[in-house]
Backbone as CSV, one residue per row, in Angstrom:
resi,resn,N_x,N_y,N_z,CA_x,CA_y,CA_z,C_x,C_y,C_z
1,UNK,284.980,-24.261,-89.362,283.726,-23.913,-89.693,283.074,-22.471,-89.656
2,UNK,282.295,-23.165,-90.767,281.404,-22.240,-91.225,280.126,-21.690,-90.124
3,UNK,280.199,-20.290,-89.971,279.115,-20.102,-89.293,278.179,-19.065,-89.681
4,UNK,276.991,-19.838,-89.874,275.751,-19.023,-90.993,275.605,-17.553,-90.184
5,UNK,274.959,-17.166,-91.025,274.795,-15.530,-91.157,273.891,-15.510,-89.877
6,UNK,273.197,-14.388,-89.601,272.034,-13.755,-88.844,271.103,-14.032,-89.788
7,UNK,270.837,-13.873,-91.243,270.014,-13.711,-92.105,269.921,-15.063,-92.180
8,UNK,270.503,-16.086,-92.685,270.406,-17.662,-93.018,269.853,-18.414,-91.557
9,UNK,270.408,-17.997,-90.335,269.643,-18.399,-88.927,268.020,-18.177,-89.560
10,UNK,267.971,-17.122,-89.174,266.267,-16.459,-89.328,265.367,-17.198,-90.539
11,UNK,265.898,-17.406,-91.589,265.576,-18.013,-92.569,265.303,-19.371,-92.393
12,UNK,265.939,-20.416,-91.780,265.913,-21.726,-91.566,264.808,-21.778,-90.608
13,UNK,265.040,-21.048,-89.661,263.260,-21.009,-88.369,262.435,-20.829,-88.995
14,UNK,262.127,-19.661,-90.236,261.305,-19.754,-90.439,260.502,-21.048,-90.956
15,UNK,261.294,-21.539,-91.931,260.547,-23.014,-92.736,260.512,-23.862,-91.338
16,UNK,261.386,-24.331,-90.792,260.890,-25.175,-90.119,259.550,-24.387,-88.743
17,UNK,259.289,-23.236,-88.821,258.025,-22.733,-88.413,256.837,-23.397,-89.409
18,UNK,257.176,-23.271,-90.417,255.898,-23.798,-91.047,256.091,-25.161,-91.617
19,UNK,257.296,-25.899,-91.255,256.758,-27.677,-91.519,256.058,-28.039,-90.678
20,UNK,256.372,-27.631,-89.191,255.349,-27.854,-88.103,253.756,-27.257,-87.640
21,UNK,253.778,-26.104,-88.835,252.316,-25.979,-88.713,251.697,-26.650,-90.082
22,UNK,252.598,-27.011,-90.803,251.630,-28.120,-91.975,251.600,-29.128,-91.704
23,UNK,252.740,-30.045,-90.455,252.498,-31.444,-89.954,251.670,-30.990,-89.104
24,UNK,251.025,-30.185,-88.176,250.053,-30.272,-87.405,248.673,-29.979,-88.058
25,UNK,248.674,-29.083,-89.137,247.455,-28.784,-90.333,247.506,-30.345,-90.846
26,UNK,247.862,-30.993,-91.206,247.584,-32.198,-92.066,247.135,-33.322,-90.815
27,UNK,247.713,-33.345,-89.998,247.017,-34.356,-88.761,245.318,-33.696,-88.365
28,UNK,245.237,-32.603,-88.075,243.767,-32.083,-87.863,242.893,-32.883,-88.795
29,UNK,243.386,-32.851,-90.478,243.013,-32.639,-91.258,242.433,-34.015,-91.247
30,UNK,243.262,-35.183,-90.625,242.796,-36.317,-91.120,242.109,-36.907,-89.691
31,UNK,241.699,-36.580,-88.906,241.300,-36.689,-88.138,239.789,-36.398,-88.786
32,UNK,239.824,-34.757,-88.954,238.147,-34.977,-89.106,237.570,-35.798,-90.104
33,UNK,238.481,-35.932,-91.273,237.983,-37.158,-92.373,238.049,-38.142,-91.541
34,UNK,238.708,-38.524,-90.635,238.138,-40.097,-89.895,236.980,-39.784,-89.881
35,UNK,236.678,-39.142,-88.738,235.598,-38.653,-87.949,234.382,-38.488,-88.982
36,UNK,234.662,-38.437,-90.167,233.420,-38.192,-91.029,232.575,-39.504,-91.586
37,UNK,234.199,-40.089,-91.823,234.469,-41.226,-92.120,233.691,-42.660,-91.405
38,UNK,233.607,-42.345,-89.816,233.005,-43.185,-88.776,231.705,-43.148,-89.028
39,UNK,231.199,-41.348,-88.900,229.937,-41.221,-88.977,229.006,-41.706,-89.749
40,UNK,229.594,-41.452,-91.056,229.309,-43.282,-92.330,229.041,-43.890,-92.226
41,UNK,229.745,-44.723,-91.971,230.412,-46.458,-92.029,229.505,-46.800,-90.385
42,UNK,229.719,-46.039,-89.774,228.818,-46.821,-88.525,227.215,-47.128,-88.381
43,UNK,226.629,-46.263,-88.990,225.348,-46.823,-89.114,224.778,-47.525,-89.814
44,UNK,226.019,-47.513,-90.895,225.396,-48.700,-92.433,226.192,-49.911,-91.780
45,UNK,226.933,-49.972,-90.954,227.309,-51.319,-90.298,225.978,-51.884,-89.363
46,UNK,226.019,-50.796,-88.455,225.044,-51.264,-87.537,223.666,-51.657,-88.336
47,UNK,223.372,-50.819,-89.346,221.873,-51.334,-89.751,222.149,-52.477,-90.534
48,UNK,223.038,-52.879,-91.105,223.287,-54.506,-91.794,223.686,-55.335,-90.642
49,UNK,224.439,-54.774,-89.211,224.028,-56.038,-88.525,222.571,-55.895,-87.729
50,UNK,221.982,-55.058,-88.076,220.557,-55.266,-87.143,220.148,-56.141,-88.173
51,UNK,220.235,-56.211,-89.714,219.221,-56.564,-90.749,219.738,-58.564,-91.105
52,UNK,220.648,-58.436,-90.714,221.602,-59.727,-90.444,220.886,-60.767,-89.757
53,UNK,220.844,-59.691,-87.883,220.764,-60.457,-86.940,218.412,-61.103,-86.943
54,UNK,218.423,-59.855,-88.248,216.568,-60.100,-88.549,216.482,-61.066,-88.795
55,UNK,217.954,-61.575,-90.012,216.721,-62.671,-90.834,217.505,-63.581,-90.829
56,UNK,218.339,-64.217,-89.567,218.990,-64.659,-88.416,217.582,-65.189,-87.821
57,UNK,217.403,-64.583,-87.418,216.135,-64.912,-86.285,214.859,-64.931,-86.793
58,UNK,214.357,-64.461,-88.188,213.642,-64.948,-88.674,213.144,-66.507,-88.789
59,UNK,214.845,-66.694,-89.693,215.002,-67.962,-90.542,214.787,-69.362,-88.575
60,UNK,215.204,-68.815,-87.571,214.847,-70.176,-86.952,213.353,-70.254,-86.235
61,UNK,212.624,-68.958,-86.423,211.749,-69.122,-85.929,210.715,-69.595,-87.300
62,UNK,210.965,-69.673,-88.609,210.575,-70.571,-89.327,210.627,-71.998,-89.242
63,UNK,212.167,-72.422,-89.254,212.163,-73.700,-88.686,211.410,-74.192,-87.322
64,UNK,211.568,-73.489,-86.684,210.783,-74.217,-85.303,209.447,-74.565,-86.178
65,UNK,208.266,-73.253,-86.913,207.403,-73.810,-87.305,207.201,-74.616,-88.152
66,UNK,208.230,-75.010,-89.238,208.241,-76.447,-89.883,207.750,-77.516,-88.946
67,UNK,209.203,-77.846,-88.254,208.846,-78.526,-87.105,207.278,-78.709,-86.215
68,UNK,206.660,-77.676,-86.252,205.353,-77.744,-85.540,204.228,-78.041,-86.673
69,UNK,204.546,-77.974,-87.916,203.124,-77.940,-88.755,203.523,-79.593,-89.070
70,UNK,204.967,-80.216,-89.220,205.432,-81.612,-89.334,204.566,-82.408,-88.761
71,UNK,204.513,-81.966,-87.067,204.142,-82.838,-86.178,202.819,-82.884,-86.335
72,UNK,202.184,-81.871,-86.400,200.507,-81.605,-86.839,200.523,-82.949,-87.786
73,UNK,201.092,-82.781,-88.975,200.588,-84.017,-90.172,200.651,-85.026,-89.736
74,UNK,201.811,-85.489,-88.754,202.233,-87.048,-88.203,200.874,-87.182,-87.200
75,UNK,200.497,-86.654,-86.392,199.662,-86.488,-85.541,198.164,-86.983,-86.348
76,UNK,198.029,-86.194,-87.400,196.475,-86.449,-88.015,196.748,-87.715,-89.102
77,UNK,197.919,-87.785,-89.135,198.113,-89.085,-90.445,197.840,-90.593,-88.930
78,UNK,197.864,-90.145,-87.862,198.259,-92.090,-86.819,196.813,-92.080,-86.434
79,UNK,195.721,-91.172,-87.045,193.882,-91.693,-86.847,193.940,-92.738,-87.311
80,UNK,193.402,-93.646,-87.225,192.702,-95.143,-87.779,191.383,-95.397,-87.883
81,UNK,190.732,-95.542,-88.570,190.755,-94.585,-89.441,190.965,-93.422,-89.656
82,UNK,191.505,-93.028,-91.120,191.860,-92.225,-91.295,190.482,-90.760,-91.756
83,UNK,189.191,-91.523,-92.120,187.791,-91.273,-92.668,187.216,-89.948,-91.080
84,UNK,187.695,-90.947,-90.253,187.017,-90.414,-88.656,187.304,-88.649,-87.793
85,UNK,188.769,-88.417,-88.874,189.082,-86.766,-89.091,188.006,-86.352,-89.218
86,UNK,187.323,-86.630,-90.663,186.207,-85.726,-91.383,185.459,-85.415,-89.928
87,UNK,184.603,-86.101,-89.372,183.900,-85.856,-88.435,184.388,-85.533,-86.878
88,UNK,185.885,-84.646,-87.046,186.394,-84.131,-85.331,186.085,-83.292,-85.592
89,UNK,185.776,-82.330,-86.815,185.948,-80.757,-86.528,184.758,-79.739,-86.902
90,UNK,185.129,-78.372,-87.240,183.732,-77.819,-87.677,184.035,-77.341,-89.370
91,UNK,183.082,-77.165,-89.754,182.802,-76.920,-91.652,183.644,-75.450,-91.473
92,UNK,184.439,-75.660,-92.623,184.823,-74.064,-92.554,184.554,-73.517,-93.591
93,UNK,184.212,-72.362,-93.461,183.536,-71.753,-94.817,184.317,-70.304,-95.283
94,UNK,185.401,-69.868,-94.646,186.437,-68.672,-94.697,187.328,-69.071,-94.226
95,UNK,188.438,-69.979,-94.765,189.822,-70.202,-94.042,190.875,-68.913,-93.951
96,UNK,191.758,-69.127,-93.391,192.585,-67.684,-93.416,193.233,-67.834,-94.888
97,UNK,193.766,-66.553,-95.072,194.579,-66.295,-96.418,195.222,-67.083,-96.871
98,UNK,196.576,-67.973,-96.051,197.403,-68.284,-96.392,196.758,-69.850,-96.714
99,UNK,195.854,-70.366,-95.867,195.235,-71.553,-96.706,194.257,-71.526,-97.839
100,UNK,194.674,-72.228,-98.690,193.838,-72.735,-100.190,193.155,-74.000,-99.677
101,UNK,191.320,-73.942,-100.042,190.838,-74.905,-99.818,189.713,-75.458,-101.007
102,UNK,190.391,-75.015,-102.110,189.496,-74.677,-103.053,189.698,-75.999,-104.059
103,UNK,189.770,-76.434,-103.904,190.281,-78.436,-103.968,190.005,-79.167,-103.107
104,UNK,189.736,-79.084,-102.259,189.165,-79.810,-101.497,187.780,-79.867,-101.086
105,UNK,186.910,-81.031,-100.749,185.559,-81.082,-100.538,185.340,-81.478,-99.441
106,UNK,184.362,-80.579,-98.549,183.557,-80.700,-97.348,184.970,-80.338,-96.075
107,UNK,185.597,-78.796,-96.677,186.795,-79.193,-95.369,186.465,-78.722,-93.964
108,UNK,187.107,-79.792,-92.824,186.656,-79.265,-91.789,188.367,-78.912,-90.701
109,UNK,188.039,-77.864,-89.814,189.194,-77.431,-89.208,189.396,-78.067,-88.025
110,UNK,190.196,-78.711,-87.273,190.128,-79.272,-86.386,190.749,-77.944,-85.527
111,UNK,190.384,-78.438,-83.814,190.846,-77.667,-83.268,192.369,-77.131,-82.882
112,UNK,192.609,-76.015,-82.734,193.483,-75.655,-82.848,194.555,-75.943,-81.611
113,UNK,196.104,-76.093,-81.767,197.366,-76.917,-81.043,198.102,-75.166,-80.730
114,UNK,198.046,-74.894,-79.701,199.464,-73.970,-79.205,200.454,-74.932,-78.827
115,UNK,202.130,-74.501,-79.476,202.740,-75.532,-78.634,204.451,-74.133,-78.961
116,UNK,205.051,-74.054,-77.606,205.864,-73.193,-77.256,207.304,-73.656,-77.719
117,UNK,208.171,-72.828,-78.332,209.850,-73.569,-78.510,210.149,-72.019,-78.873
118,UNK,211.014,-72.474,-77.816,212.276,-71.368,-77.765,211.658,-70.261,-77.268
119,UNK,210.844,-70.190,-76.695,210.189,-69.109,-76.043,209.159,-68.264,-76.804
120,UNK,208.490,-68.767,-77.906,207.932,-68.560,-79.395,206.713,-69.619,-78.760
121,UNK,205.672,-68.751,-78.722,204.172,-69.244,-79.101,204.013,-69.598,-80.606
122,UNK,203.586,-70.775,-81.000,202.919,-71.334,-82.205,201.845,-72.005,-82.198
123,UNK,200.886,-71.811,-82.826,199.495,-72.174,-83.176,199.350,-72.943,-84.395
124,UNK,198.888,-74.297,-84.231,198.470,-75.245,-85.569,197.680,-75.418,-85.566
125,UNK,196.879,-75.015,-86.586,195.866,-75.081,-87.120,195.390,-76.635,-87.909
126,UNK,194.871,-77.756,-88.065,195.013,-78.653,-88.827,193.297,-78.720,-89.853
127,UNK,193.825,-78.318,-91.091,192.456,-78.836,-92.218,192.208,-80.387,-92.666
128,UNK,191.011,-80.598,-92.708,191.091,-81.842,-93.296,190.074,-81.872,-94.714
129,UNK,189.983,-82.682,-95.374,188.602,-82.741,-96.204,189.222,-83.698,-97.215
130,UNK,188.275,-84.017,-98.177,188.659,-85.093,-99.356,189.103,-84.626,-100.521
131,UNK,189.269,-85.083,-101.860,189.899,-84.971,-102.722,190.005,-85.994,-103.504
132,UNK,190.044,-86.044,-104.923,190.351,-87.207,-105.952,191.390,-87.135,-106.691
133,UNK,192.112,-88.434,-106.174,193.477,-87.922,-106.966,192.893,-88.307,-108.390
134,UNK,193.637,-87.684,-109.708,193.166,-87.926,-110.766,194.562,-88.061,-111.545
135,UNK,194.701,-88.846,-112.624,195.520,-89.182,-114.032,197.091,-88.479,-113.707
136,UNK,196.526,-87.140,-113.532,197.890,-85.963,-113.661,198.743,-85.770,-112.543
137,UNK,197.888,-87.127,-111.556,198.728,-86.638,-110.188,198.191,-85.447,-109.201
138,UNK,197.050,-84.608,-109.876,196.462,-83.584,-109.094,195.775,-84.387,-108.558
139,UNK,195.168,-83.703,-107.026,194.062,-84.315,-105.906,193.053,-83.317,-106.162
140,UNK,191.863,-83.080,-106.614,190.759,-81.955,-107.353,189.655,-82.755,-106.441
141,UNK,188.638,-81.892,-106.604,187.332,-82.128,-106.596,186.222,-82.923,-107.605
142,UNK,187.230,-83.481,-108.488,186.284,-84.250,-109.521,186.349,-85.626,-109.016
143,UNK,185.042,-86.082,-109.148,184.778,-87.234,-108.562,185.456,-88.305,-109.159
144,UNK,186.651,-89.249,-108.735,187.168,-90.488,-109.577,187.126,-91.721,-108.433
145,UNK,187.830,-92.675,-108.978,187.873,-94.357,-108.380,189.399,-93.853,-107.419
146,UNK,189.730,-92.976,-106.427,191.100,-92.515,-105.954,190.343,-91.885,-104.596
147,UNK,189.772,-92.064,-103.884,189.403,-90.820,-102.823,190.613,-90.668,-102.015
148,UNK,191.082,-89.570,-101.888,191.760,-88.892,-100.782,191.428,-87.771,-100.163
149,UNK,192.020,-88.583,-98.949,192.266,-87.231,-97.623,193.113,-86.468,-97.696
150,UNK,193.177,-85.160,-97.429,193.834,-84.139,-97.727,194.241,-83.720,-96.356
151,UNK,195.445,-83.240,-95.880,195.446,-82.472,-94.287,196.509,-81.655,-94.588
152,UNK,195.941,-80.623,-94.209,196.769,-79.083,-94.279,197.137,-78.646,-92.831
153,UNK,198.290,-78.551,-92.631,198.457,-77.625,-91.201,199.139,-75.877,-91.224
154,UNK,198.402,-75.296,-90.931,198.302,-73.991,-90.908,199.143,-73.267,-89.732
155,UNK,200.254,-73.231,-88.638,201.180,-72.742,-88.198,201.366,-70.777,-88.237
156,UNK,200.618,-70.410,-86.824,201.247,-68.927,-86.925,201.810,-68.977,-85.553
157,UNK,202.256,-67.578,-86.044,203.201,-67.413,-84.616,203.746,-65.467,-84.913
158,UNK,204.111,-64.931,-83.862,204.079,-63.396,-84.095,205.288,-63.183,-83.902
159,UNK,206.085,-61.737,-84.811,207.855,-61.871,-84.880,207.655,-60.366,-85.532
160,UNK,208.920,-59.514,-84.316,209.120,-58.000,-84.651,209.217,-57.913,-85.952
161,UNK,209.276,-58.894,-86.874,209.960,-58.231,-88.215,209.471,-59.342,-89.389
162,UNK,209.831,-59.181,-90.472,209.632,-60.160,-91.850,208.324,-60.708,-92.118
163,UNK,207.120,-60.360,-91.376,205.988,-60.683,-91.887,205.167,-59.533,-91.684
164,UNK,203.666,-59.560,-92.200,202.898,-58.471,-92.430,201.868,-58.338,-90.875
165,UNK,201.916,-57.129,-90.880,201.456,-56.883,-89.451,202.042,-57.929,-87.826
166,UNK,203.462,-58.106,-88.483,204.075,-59.028,-87.004,203.337,-60.529,-86.915
167,UNK,202.670,-60.773,-87.727,201.896,-61.742,-87.807,202.518,-63.285,-88.916
168,UNK,202.571,-63.719,-88.823,203.722,-65.384,-89.881,203.033,-66.463,-89.613
169,UNK,203.237,-67.389,-90.934,202.130,-68.220,-90.909,203.008,-69.259,-92.255
170,UNK,202.976,-70.417,-91.337,203.725,-71.437,-92.979,202.317,-72.526,-92.788
171,UNK,202.063,-72.404,-94.168,201.163,-73.609,-94.399,201.399,-74.785,-94.857
172,UNK,201.412,-76.531,-95.074,202.393,-77.415,-95.774,201.023,-78.403,-95.843
173,UNK,200.750,-79.468,-96.109,199.819,-80.328,-96.432,200.211,-82.075,-97.024
174,UNK,199.562,-82.666,-96.579,199.788,-84.090,-97.258,198.543,-84.847,-97.542
175,UNK,199.139,-85.988,-98.156,197.660,-86.468,-98.308,197.919,-87.975,-98.418
176,UNK,196.850,-88.706,-97.782,196.860,-90.039,-97.548,195.444,-90.414,-98.105
177,UNK,195.393,-92.304,-98.338,194.429,-92.510,-98.496,193.298,-93.533,-97.812
178,UNK,192.182,-92.978,-97.975,190.845,-93.473,-97.293,190.110,-94.380,-97.819
179,UNK,190.544,-94.984,-98.925,190.267,-96.428,-99.456,190.859,-97.612,-98.691
180,UNK,189.917,-98.658,-98.878,190.865,-99.965,-98.232,191.983,-100.447,-98.525
181,UNK,192.613,-100.866,-97.557,193.912,-100.790,-97.528,194.297,-102.003,-98.355
182,UNK,194.953,-102.083,-99.192,195.554,-103.397,-99.841,196.129,-104.392,-99.545
183,UNK,195.900,-105.599,-99.362,196.237,-107.061,-98.696,196.906,-108.372,-99.846
184,UNK,197.849,-108.612,-99.002,199.168,-109.163,-99.692,198.697,-110.842,-99.522
185,UNK,198.126,-111.786,-100.109,198.213,-113.316,-99.805,199.358,-113.858,-100.039
186,UNK,199.977,-114.308,-98.399,201.147,-114.937,-98.746,201.046,-116.674,-99.054
187,UNK,199.881,-116.880,-99.237,199.756,-118.257,-99.774,198.584,-117.945,-100.588
188,UNK,198.637,-117.692,-102.011,197.645,-117.933,-102.789,197.118,-118.670,-103.366
189,UNK,195.812,-118.856,-103.606,194.743,-119.867,-103.555,195.415,-120.521,-105.379
190,UNK,196.352,-121.021,-105.152,196.923,-121.816,-106.683,196.595,-123.852,-105.869
191,UNK,196.110,-123.882,-107.394,195.921,-125.339,-107.204,197.451,-126.400,-106.907
192,UNK,197.070,-127.936,-106.218,198.761,-128.116,-106.835,198.984,-128.873,-107.705
193,UNK,200.616,-129.073,-107.558,200.783,-129.994,-109.197,200.960,-131.106,-109.319
194,UNK,200.388,-131.275,-110.116,200.539,-133.229,-110.497,201.124,-134.061,-109.877
195,UNK,200.973,-134.712,-109.051,201.594,-135.518,-108.618,202.632,-136.091,-109.327
196,UNK,203.948,-136.572,-108.311,204.484,-137.731,-110.046,204.849,-139.113,-109.593
197,UNK,206.043,-139.485,-110.225,206.374,-140.765,-110.297,205.262,-141.786,-110.022
198,UNK,204.430,-142.359,-110.494,203.226,-142.957,-110.776,204.024,-144.102,-110.814
199,UNK,203.338,-145.298,-109.822,204.184,-146.289,-110.120,202.901,-147.730,-109.367
200,UNK,202.642,-148.936,-110.477,201.474,-149.716,-109.721,202.435,-151.259,-110.072
201,UNK,201.721,-152.018,-108.716,201.885,-153.232,-108.459,201.010,-154.312,-108.783
202,UNK,200.706,-154.981,-109.418,199.970,-155.691,-109.213,199.482,-157.144,-108.434
203,UNK,198.400,-156.950,-107.963,198.573,-158.074,-106.842,197.761,-159.277,-107.181
204,UNK,196.427,-159.049,-107.911,195.875,-160.592,-108.959,195.529,-160.080,-110.009
205,UNK,194.523,-160.915,-110.934,194.168,-160.513,-112.484,193.183,-159.198,-112.058
206,UNK,192.734,-158.145,-111.237,191.460,-157.520,-110.854,192.160,-156.692,-110.046
207,UNK,193.467,-156.352,-109.598,194.007,-155.447,-108.711,195.059,-155.002,-108.969
208,UNK,195.633,-153.766,-108.282,196.643,-153.195,-108.936,197.000,-152.165,-107.095
209,UNK,197.662,-152.020,-106.728,198.540,-151.534,-105.624,199.019,-149.853,-106.443
210,UNK,198.682,-148.816,-106.046,199.048,-147.656,-106.880,200.031,-146.850,-105.797
211,UNK,201.050,-146.518,-105.980,201.729,-145.485,-105.425,202.693,-144.045,-105.907
212,UNK,202.868,-143.495,-105.129,203.157,-142.105,-106.173,203.767,-141.206,-104.977
213,UNK,204.430,-140.262,-105.809,205.270,-138.814,-104.545,204.518,-137.692,-104.388
214,UNK,204.551,-137.072,-103.058,203.318,-136.321,-102.830,203.429,-135.169,-104.460
215,UNK,202.258,-134.571,-104.410,201.904,-133.169,-105.172,202.468,-131.649,-104.415
216,UNK,203.433,-130.909,-105.123,203.755,-130.022,-104.414,202.661,-128.838,-104.222
217,UNK,202.216,-128.262,-102.938,201.184,-126.899,-102.743,201.336,-126.554,-101.977
218,UNK,200.933,-125.117,-102.389,201.090,-124.120,-101.338,200.064,-123.999,-100.497
219,UNK,198.937,-124.567,-100.116,198.252,-124.978,-99.547,198.348,-126.097,-99.466
220,UNK,197.797,-126.383,-97.792,197.739,-128.764,-97.788,197.089,-129.276,-98.517
221,UNK,197.380,-130.497,-99.259,196.539,-131.533,-99.867,195.855,-132.251,-99.027
222,UNK,194.569,-132.140,-99.547,193.300,-133.030,-98.368,193.070,-134.315,-98.828
223,UNK,193.586,-134.800,-100.292,193.103,-136.325,-100.720,194.017,-135.876,-102.023
224,UNK,194.009,-137.520,-102.614,194.421,-137.937,-104.081,193.133,-138.589,-104.690
225,UNK,193.210,-139.193,-105.567,192.454,-139.608,-106.827,192.809,-140.468,-107.784
226,UNK,192.881,-141.426,-107.373,193.239,-142.740,-108.252,192.340,-143.141,-109.354
227,UNK,192.386,-143.009,-110.727,191.118,-143.313,-111.515,191.980,-144.367,-112.908
228,UNK,191.812,-145.286,-113.196,191.673,-145.769,-114.309,191.155,-145.341,-115.671
229,UNK,191.630,-145.209,-116.705,191.256,-145.473,-117.645,189.904,-145.506,-118.344
230,UNK,190.187,-146.926,-117.995,188.787,-148.246,-118.343,187.740,-148.239,-117.460
231,UNK,186.520,-147.718,-117.492,185.701,-147.998,-116.471,185.581,-147.235,-115.913
232,UNK,185.054,-147.844,-113.887,184.595,-147.300,-112.919,185.718,-147.372,-112.014
233,UNK,187.417,-147.901,-112.168,187.855,-148.560,-111.020,188.304,-147.108,-111.141
234,UNK,188.447,-146.694,-109.642,188.945,-145.331,-108.920,189.156,-146.193,-107.675
235,UNK,190.201,-145.183,-106.804,190.245,-145.038,-105.102,190.643,-143.635,-104.836
236,UNK,190.399,-143.017,-103.139,190.606,-142.196,-102.863,191.538,-142.351,-101.726
237,UNK,192.431,-141.121,-101.413,193.051,-141.377,-100.056,192.662,-139.903,-99.405
238,UNK,192.836,-140.151,-98.337,192.632,-138.151,-97.754,194.145,-137.466,-97.392
239,UNK,195.341,-138.389,-98.236,196.702,-137.497,-97.994,197.781,-138.732,-98.081
240,UNK,197.518,-139.832,-97.737,198.313,-141.171,-98.005,198.440,-140.350,-99.560
241,UNK,199.712,-141.606,-99.785,200.426,-141.619,-101.386,200.117,-143.104,-101.604
242,UNK,199.382,-143.562,-101.290,199.057,-145.467,-101.899,197.891,-145.999,-101.908
243,UNK,197.650,-146.530,-103.086,196.178,-146.709,-103.243,195.526,-147.830,-103.813
244,UNK,194.533,-149.183,-104.023,194.345,-150.637,-104.404,193.613,-149.706,-105.215
245,UNK,193.658,-149.805,-106.867,192.450,-150.051,-107.366,192.452,-151.940,-107.479
246,UNK,190.717,-151.622,-107.584,190.126,-153.027,-107.763,189.241,-153.125,-108.580
247,UNK,188.664,-154.762,-109.139,187.602,-154.582,-110.411,188.202,-154.560,-111.347
248,UNK,189.450,-154.868,-111.622,189.853,-154.631,-112.944,189.791,-155.582,-113.847
249,UNK,189.695,-155.427,-115.312,190.195,-156.634,-116.438,190.786,-157.383,-116.907
250,UNK,191.243,-158.468,-116.984,192.990,-158.590,-116.849,192.536,-158.654,-118.529
251,UNK,191.853,-158.492,-119.168,191.732,-158.470,-120.714,191.995,-157.578,-121.229
252,UNK,191.930,-156.079,-120.429,191.986,-154.590,-121.178,193.878,-154.127,-120.406
253,UNK,193.790,-152.790,-121.421,194.648,-152.261,-120.735,194.111,-150.816,-120.427
254,UNK,195.090,-150.609,-119.052,194.673,-149.685,-118.407,195.995,-148.244,-118.257
255,UNK,195.264,-147.157,-118.277,196.507,-146.245,-118.101,195.075,-145.407,-116.225
256,UNK,196.820,-145.193,-115.999,196.009,-144.842,-114.417,196.939,-143.549,-114.323
257,UNK,195.352,-142.597,-113.864,196.300,-141.529,-113.787,196.108,-140.766,-111.732
258,UNK,196.403,-140.282,-111.366,196.205,-139.562,-110.004,196.632,-137.822,-110.084
259,UNK,195.250,-137.326,-109.416,195.177,-135.823,-109.342,195.374,-135.507,-107.638
260,UNK,195.770,-134.700,-107.595,195.849,-133.968,-105.555,194.613,-132.924,-105.226
261,UNK,194.411,-133.127,-104.693,193.359,-131.850,-104.172,193.348,-131.097,-103.105
262,UNK,193.326,-129.691,-102.973,193.332,-129.240,-101.871,192.434,-127.745,-101.527
263,UNK,192.401,-127.003,-100.764,191.088,-125.518,-100.661,191.161,-125.158,-101.768
264,UNK,192.329,-124.631,-102.973,192.536,-124.011,-103.978,191.781,-124.916,-105.136
265,UNK,191.320,-126.002,-105.172,190.842,-126.868,-106.475,192.081,-128.262,-106.249
266,UNK,191.695,-128.775,-108.016,192.120,-129.918,-108.283,192.968,-130.107,-108.883
267,UNK,194.352,-130.610,-108.522,195.466,-130.760,-109.620,194.674,-131.018,-111.497
268,UNK,195.864,-130.561,-112.211,195.961,-131.609,-113.292,196.298,-132.983,-113.143
269,UNK,195.859,-134.122,-113.664,196.345,-135.445,-113.901,197.934,-135.137,-114.117
270,UNK,198.509,-136.504,-113.330,199.422,-136.951,-113.381,199.768,-137.419,-114.817
271,UNK,201.209,-137.649,-114.870,201.896,-138.719,-115.950,201.219,-140.127,-115.948
272,UNK,200.666,-140.956,-116.820,199.680,-141.941,-116.746,200.895,-143.316,-116.689
273,UNK,200.204,-144.200,-116.177,201.016,-145.771,-115.255,200.299,-146.314,-116.180
274,UNK,200.988,-147.417,-117.140,200.377,-147.780,-118.214,200.277,-149.304,-117.535
275,UNK,199.257,-149.829,-117.693,199.162,-151.217,-117.374,198.381,-152.605,-118.174
276,UNK,198.517,-153.096,-118.575,198.109,-154.175,-119.015,199.001,-155.918,-118.760
277,UNK,197.517,-156.433,-118.483,198.355,-157.943,-118.588,198.696,-159.009,-119.542
278,UNK,198.474,-158.461,-120.959,199.524,-158.822,-121.635,200.879,-159.247,-121.810
279,UNK,200.339,-157.390,-121.217,201.703,-157.142,-120.965,203.163,-158.048,-119.182
280,UNK,202.472,-158.728,-119.040,202.524,-159.095,-117.394,202.965,-157.853,-116.292
281,UNK,202.528,-156.575,-116.607,202.506,-155.701,-115.614,202.442,-154.333,-116.543
282,UNK,202.966,-153.140,-115.899,202.690,-151.992,-116.172,204.191,-151.407,-116.567
283,UNK,204.395,-150.247,-117.498,205.653,-149.387,-117.113,205.749,-148.302,-117.104
C-alpha cells in the first residue's frame, strides 16, 4: 500500500477545510435570501388576503342590501289602491345623491324602515311619485295617457371599506300602473245564434204549430218570436221551442222564421220554413 507523504496529507486537509467553509457559507447565504424573500412576500400575501376578504365582505353586505330593497318594493306594491302611497309620505325637495327624482312628478318619501341582517343595520327609504309611460318605454314627467307610479327604494348601511366615508347605498326602482285595472268579461254580450231546424204542422186551414231547435247563446235566451212573412201572424214564447201561428189565410203562401232574444239583443232570423195550402203542407 502506498503511503501519502506529509505534504500530500496537509494539502488534502486544506482542501477539505475549504470545502466545509464553502458549504457553510452557501447555507448562510441561502438563509439570508430566503428571509429576504419572505420579508417581501409575506406583506404582499397579507395585503392580498386582506383585500380579498374585504371584497367578499362587501359583496355579502351588498347582497343583503338588495334583499332589503326588494322587500321595500314588494311592501309598496302590496298597497291597494296604489295611489294612496302618494299621500302617505312627505314631499321631497332634495333627495340624497344616489336617488334621481328628476323624471318623477311630486315625489314623496315614506318613513324610513330599519332592518338588521347578519348583525348589520340597513335603513330603507322608499320614494313614491308619478310619471307617464311614453311610447319610447321611458317614464317621464311629460303628460300622457299611461300614468304610472314610480317606486324607488334607497337602502343605506355602514361598511369599514369599499364606500365613500364608510357609508354605502343601493338604489333600485319599479313602475306600477295607477290606472283602472283591465277587466275581462267571460260572458261577452253577444246576441244569440239563429234557431235551427224550423218545422211546422198545420192543424186547420188557418193554424200551424211551429217547432225549432234551441238557439246557441253565451247568455240565457229569454224568448223566441215566430213570424210569418205575410200579414201580422206571429207568436212568442219565454223559452219554449214550440209556438202556434193563428189567423193564416189558406190561399196564401208563407215563409215562417224564428228569432231568439237575450239580454244582448235579438238574433238574425232562422232559415225559413215555407208553407202553402196549395202544397198541402210545408217544406
